[in-house]
RORO-804649 format. One record per atom (N, C-alpha, C, O, CB): residue in one letter; x, y, z; atom name; chain. Coordinates in nm, 2 decimals, m for minus. Glycine has a CB too. Layout:
N
a,X,Y,Z,CA,A
...
This chain:
59
m,8.96,2.27,m8.21,N,A
m,8.99,2.19,m8.07,CA,A
m,8.89,2.21,m7.98,C,A
m,8.87,2.12,m7.90,O,A
m,9.13,2.24,m8.01,CB,A
s,8.82,2.31,m7.98,N,A
s,8.71,2.34,m7.88,CA,A
s,8.59,2.24,m7.91,C,A
s,8.51,2.21,m7.82,O,A
s,8.67,2.50,m7.89,CB,A
k,8.57,2.21,m8.03,N,A
k,8.46,2.12,m8.09,CA,A
k,8.48,1.97,m8.03,C,A
k,8.39,1.90,m7.99,O,A
k,8.48,2.12,m8.27,CB,A
i,8.62,1.95,m8.04,N,A
i,8.65,1.80,m7.99,CA,A
i,8.61,1.79,m7.82,C,A
i,8.55,1.70,m7.77,O,A
i,8.83,1.76,m8.02,CB,A
v,8.65,1.90,m7.76,N,A
v,8.64,1.89,m7.62,CA,A
v,8.49,1.90,m7.58,C,A
v,8.44,1.83,m7.49,O,A
v,8.72,2.02,m7.55,CB,A
q,8.42,1.98,m7.66,N,A
q,8.28,1.99,m7.64,CA,A
q,8.20,1.85,m7.67,C,A
q,8.11,1.80,m7.60,O,A
q,8.22,2.09,m7.74,CB,A
f,8.26,1.79,m7.77,N,A
f,8.21,1.65,m7.81,CA,A
f,8.23,1.56,m7.70,C,A
f,8.13,1.49,m7.66,O,A
f,8.30,1.59,m7.93,CB,A
f,8.34,1.55,m7.65,N,A
f,8.36,1.46,m7.51,CA,A
f,8.30,1.49,m7.42,C,A
f,8.26,1.39,m7.35,O,A
f,8.48,1.46,m7.45,CB,A
k,8.26,1.62,m7.37,N,A
k,8.18,1.65,m7.26,CA,A
k,8.04,1.61,m7.28,C,A
k,7.97,1.57,m7.19,O,A
k,8.20,1.80,m7.23,CB,A
e,7.99,1.63,m7.41,N,A
e,7.86,1.57,m7.43,CA,A
e,7.85,1.42,m7.41,C,A
e,7.75,1.37,m7.36,O,A
e,7.83,1.61,m7.56,CB,A
c,7.96,1.34,m7.47,N,A
c,7.95,1.21,m7.45,CA,A
c,7.95,1.15,m7.31,C,A
c,7.88,1.06,m7.27,O,A
c,8.05,1.15,m7.52,CB,A
v,8.03,1.23,m7.23,N,A
v,8.02,1.19,m7.08,CA,A
v,7.89,1.23,m7.03,C,A
v,7.84,1.15,m6.96,O,A
v,8.14,1.26,m6.99,CB,A
a,7.82,1.33,m7.05,N,A
a,7.70,1.37,m7.01,CA,A
a,7.59,1.27,m7.05,C,A
a,7.50,1.24,m6.97,O,A
a,7.68,1.50,m7.06,CB,A
e,7.60,1.22,m7.16,N,A
e,7.50,1.11,m7.21,CA,A
e,7.53,0.99,m7.14,C,A
e,7.43,0.93,m7.09,O,A
e,7.51,1.08,m7.36,CB,A
l,7.64,0.95,m7.12,N,A
l,7.68,0.85,m7.05,CA,A
l,7.63,0.83,m6.91,C,A
l,7.60,0.72,m6.86,O,A
l,7.80,0.84,m7.06,CB,A
r,7.62,0.95,m6.84,N,A
r,7.57,0.97,m6.70,CA,A
r,7.43,0.94,m6.71,C,A
r,7.37,0.89,m6.60,O,A
r,7.60,1.11,m6.66,CB,A
k,7.37,0.95,m6.81,N,A
k,7.21,0.93,m6.81,CA,A
k,7.18,0.78,m6.84,C,A
k,7.06,0.75,m6.84,O,A
k,7.14,1.03,m6.94,CB,A
v,7.27,0.70,m6.87,N,A
v,7.25,0.57,m6.90,CA,A
v,7.20,0.49,m6.76,C,A
v,7.26,0.52,m6.66,O,A
v,7.36,0.51,m6.97,CB,A
v,7.11,0.40,m6.77,N,A
v,7.06,0.33,m6.67,CA,A
v,7.15,0.19,m6.68,C,A
v,7.13,0.11,m6.77,O,A
v,6.90,0.31,m6.69,CB,A
w,7.25,0.17,m6.59,N,A
w,7.33,0.04,m6.63,CA,A
w,7.27,m0.08,m6.57,C,A
w,7.20,m0.05,m6.46,O,A
w,7.48,0.05,m6.58,CB,A
p,7.28,m0.19,m6.61,N,A
p,7.21,m0.31,m6.55,CA,A
p,7.26,m0.35,m6.41,C,A
p,7.38,m0.30,m6.39,O,A
p,7.22,m0.43,m6.64,CB,A
t,7.21,m0.41,m6.33,N,A
t,7.27,m0.45,m6.21,CA,A
t,7.35,m0.58,m6.24,C,A
t,7.35,m0.64,m6.35,O,A
t,7.17,m0.48,m6.08,CB,A
r,7.41,m0.61,m6.15,N,A
r,7.51,m0.73,m6.15,CA,A
r,7.43,m0.86,m6.17,C,A
r,7.48,m0.94,m6.25,O,A
r,7.59,m0.73,m6.02,CB,A
d,7.32,m0.89,m6.10,N,A
d,7.23,m0.99,m6.10,CA,A
d,7.15,m0.99,m6.25,C,A
d,7.13,m1.11,m6.30,O,A
d,7.13,m0.97,m5.98,CB,A
d,7.12,m0.88,m6.32,N,A
d,7.06,m0.86,m6.45,CA,A
d,7.16,m0.92,m6.55,C,A
d,7.13,m1.01,m6.64,O,A
d,7.04,m0.69,m6.47,CB,A
v,7.30,m0.86,m6.53,N,A
v,7.40,m0.92,m6.63,CA,A
v,7.41,m1.07,m6.60,C,A
v,7.42,m1.14,m6.70,O,A
v,7.55,m0.85,m6.62,CB,A
i,7.41,m1.13,m6.48,N,A
i,7.46,m1.26,m6.48,CA,A
i,7.33,m1.36,m6.53,C,A
i,7.35,m1.47,m6.57,O,A
i,7.53,m1.28,m6.33,CB,A
s,7.21,m1.30,m6.51,N,A
s,7.10,m1.38,m6.55,CA,A
s,7.10,m1.37,m6.72,C,A
s,7.08,m1.46,m6.79,O,A
s,6.95,m1.32,m6.48,CB,A
s,7.14,m1.25,m6.77,N,A
s,7.13,m1.24,m6.92,CA,A
s,7.25,m1.33,m6.97,C,A
s,7.23,m1.39,m7.08,O,A
s,7.15,m1.09,m6.98,CB,A
v,7.35,m1.36,m6.91,N,A
v,7.48,m1.44,m6.95,CA,A
v,7.43,m1.58,m6.96,C,A
v,7.43,m1.66,m7.05,O,A
v,7.62,m1.43,m6.85,CB,A
k,7.37,m1.60,m6.84,N,A
k,7.31,m1.76,m6.84,CA,A
k,7.22,m1.80,m6.94,C,A
k,7.22,m1.91,m6.99,O,A
k,7.23,m1.80,m6.72,CB,A
v,7.12,m1.71,m6.98,N,A
v,7.03,m1.72,m7.09,CA,A
v,7.11,m1.73,m7.22,C,A
v,7.08,m1.82,m7.30,O,A
v,6.92,m1.60,m7.10,CB,A
v,7.19,m1.65,m7.24,N,A
v,7.28,m1.66,m7.37,CA,A
v,7.36,m1.79,m7.39,C,A
v,7.37,m1.85,m7.50,O,A
v,7.37,m1.56,m7.36,CB,A
v,7.44,m1.83,m7.27,N,A
v,7.50,m1.95,m7.28,CA,A
v,7.44,m2.07,m7.29,C,A
v,7.48,m2.16,m7.36,O,A
v,7.57,m1.97,m7.19,CB,A
v,7.30,m2.08,m7.21,N,A
v,7.22,m2.20,m7.25,CA,A
v,7.16,m2.21,m7.38,C,A
v,7.15,m2.31,m7.44,O,A
v,7.11,m2.21,m7.15,CB,A
s,7.11,m2.10,m7.43,N,A
s,7.05,m2.11,m7.56,CA,A
s,7.16,m2.12,m7.67,C,A
s,7.13,m2.18,m7.77,O,A
s,6.98,m1.98,m7.59,CB,A
t,7.27,m2.07,m7.65,N,A
t,7.38,m2.11,m7.76,CA,A
t,7.41,m2.27,m7.74,C,A
t,7.40,m2.33,m7.85,O,A
t,7.54,m2.03,m7.74,CB,A
i,7.43,m2.33,m7.63,N,A
i,7.44,m2.47,m7.60,CA,A
i,7.34,m2.56,m7.67,C,A
i,7.38,m2.66,m7.74,O,A
i,7.42,m2.49,m7.47,CB,A
v,7.21,m2.51,m7.66,N,A
v,7.10,m2.58,m7.70,CA,A
v,7.09,m2.58,m7.85,C,A
v,7.05,m2.68,m7.91,O,A
v,6.98,m2.52,m7.64,CB,A
i,7.12,m2.45,m7.92,N,A
i,7.11,m2.43,m8.06,CA,A
i,7.23,m2.51,m8.12,C,A
i,7.22,m2.57,m8.23,O,A
i,7.11,m2.28,m8.09,CB,A
a,7.34,m2.51,m8.06,N,A
a,7.45,m2.60,m8.12,CA,A
a,7.43,m2.75,m8.10,C,A
a,7.47,m2.83,m8.18,O,A
a,7.59,m2.56,m8.05,CB,A
a,7.37,m2.78,m8.01,N,A
a,7.33,m2.93,m8.01,CA,A
a,7.22,m2.96,m8.12,C,A
a,7.23,m3.07,m8.18,O,A
a,7.26,m2.96,m7.87,CB,A
i,7.13,m2.88,m8.14,N,A
i,7.04,m2.89,m8.26,CA,A
i,7.09,m2.90,m8.37,C,A
i,7.06,m2.99,m8.45,O,A
i,6.96,m2.80,m8.27,CB,A
l,7.18,m2.80,m8.40,N,A
l,7.27,m2.80,m8.54,CA,A
l,7.36,m2.92,m8.54,C,A
l,7.38,m2.98,m8.64,O,A
l,7.36,m2.66,m8.55,CB,A
g,7.41,m2.95,m8.44,N,A
g,7.50,m3.08,m8.45,CA,A
g,7.42,m3.20,m8.49,C,A
g,7.46,m3.28,m8.58,O,A
g,7.58,m3.11,m8.31,CB,A
l,7.31,m3.23,m8.43,N,A
l,7.24,m3.33,m8.46,CA,A
l,7.17,m3.32,m8.61,C,A
l,7.17,m3.42,m8.68,O,A
l,7.15,m3.36,m8.35,CB,A
l,7.12,m3.21,m8.63,N,A
l,7.09,m3.19,m8.78,CA,A
l,7.20,m3.22,m8.89,C,A
l,7.18,m3.28,m9.00,O,A
l,7.05,m3.05,m8.81,CB,A
d,7.32,m3.17,m8.84,N,A
d,7.42,m3.21,m8.94,CA,A
d,7.47,m3.35,m8.95,C,A
d,7.52,m3.39,m9.05,O,A
d,7.53,m3.13,m8.91,CB,A
a,7.45,m3.43,m8.83,N,A
a,7.48,m3.56,m8.82,CA,A
a,7.38,m3.65,m8.91,C,A
a,7.41,m3.74,m8.98,O,A
a,7.48,m3.60,m8.67,CB,A
a,7.23,m3.59,m8.90,N,A
a,7.13,m3.67,m8.96,CA,A
a,7.15,m3.64,m9.12,C,A
a,7.13,m3.73,m9.20,O,A
a,6.97,m3.62,m8.90,CB,A
l,7.19,m3.53,m9.16,N,A
l,7.22,m3.50,m9.29,CA,A
l,7.33,m3.58,m9.37,C,A
l,7.33,m3.63,m9.48,O,A
l,7.25,m3.37,m9.30,CB,A
v,7.45,m3.58,m9.27,N,A
v,7.55,m3.67,m9.31,CA,A
v,7.51,m3.82,m9.34,C,A
v,7.54,m3.88,m9.44,O,A
v,7.64,m3.66,m9.22,CB,A
a,7.45,m3.86,m9.23,N,A
a,7.40,m3.98,m9.25,CA,A
a,7.32,m4.01,m9.37,C,A
a,7.34,m4.12,m9.43,O,A
a,7.34,m4.02,m9.15,CB,A
g,7.22,m3.92,m9.40,N,A
g,7.14,m3.94,m9.51,CA,A
g,7.22,m3.93,m9.65,C,A
g,7.20,m4.01,m9.75,O,A
g,7.04,m3.84,m9.51,CB,A
m,7.31,m3.84,m9.65,N,A
m,7.40,m3.86,m9.78,CA,A
m,7.46,m3.97,m9.80,C,A
m,7.47,m4.01,m9.91,O,A
m,7.49,m3.79,m9.79,CB,A
n,7.53,m4.04,m9.67,N,A
n,7.60,m4.15,m9.69,CA,A
n,7.51,m4.27,m9.74,C,A
n,7.57,m4.36,m9.80,O,A
n,7.67,m4.17,m9.57,CB,A
l,7.37,m4.27,m9.72,N,A
l,7.29,m4.37,m9.76,CA,A
l,7.27,m4.36,m9.91,C,A
l,7.26,m4.46,m9.98,O,A
l,7.18,m4.37,m9.69,CB,A
v,7.27,m4.23,m9.95,N,A
v,7.22,m4.20,m10.11,CA,A
v,7.35,m4.22,m10.18,C,A
v,7.35,m4.27,m10.29,O,A
v,7.16,m4.03,m10.14,CB,A
f,7.48,m4.19,m10.13,N,A
f,7.60,m4.21,m10.21,CA,A
f,7.67,m4.31,m10.15,C,A
f,7.77,m4.35,m10.19,O,A
f,7.68,m4.08,m10.23,CB,A
């Protein structure tokens, strides 16, 4: 049982060493992820539409 308690004490000690990002950093990162996801989705959607149109011409 003492090993489990020691493990959790060490976990808490390590988490106190972590440098957590600021609110502005998190918001900035979320914006980058959302915009890049939308851009990639649009590119893949256009590519899919082009491939479907090409397949319709062939068959």
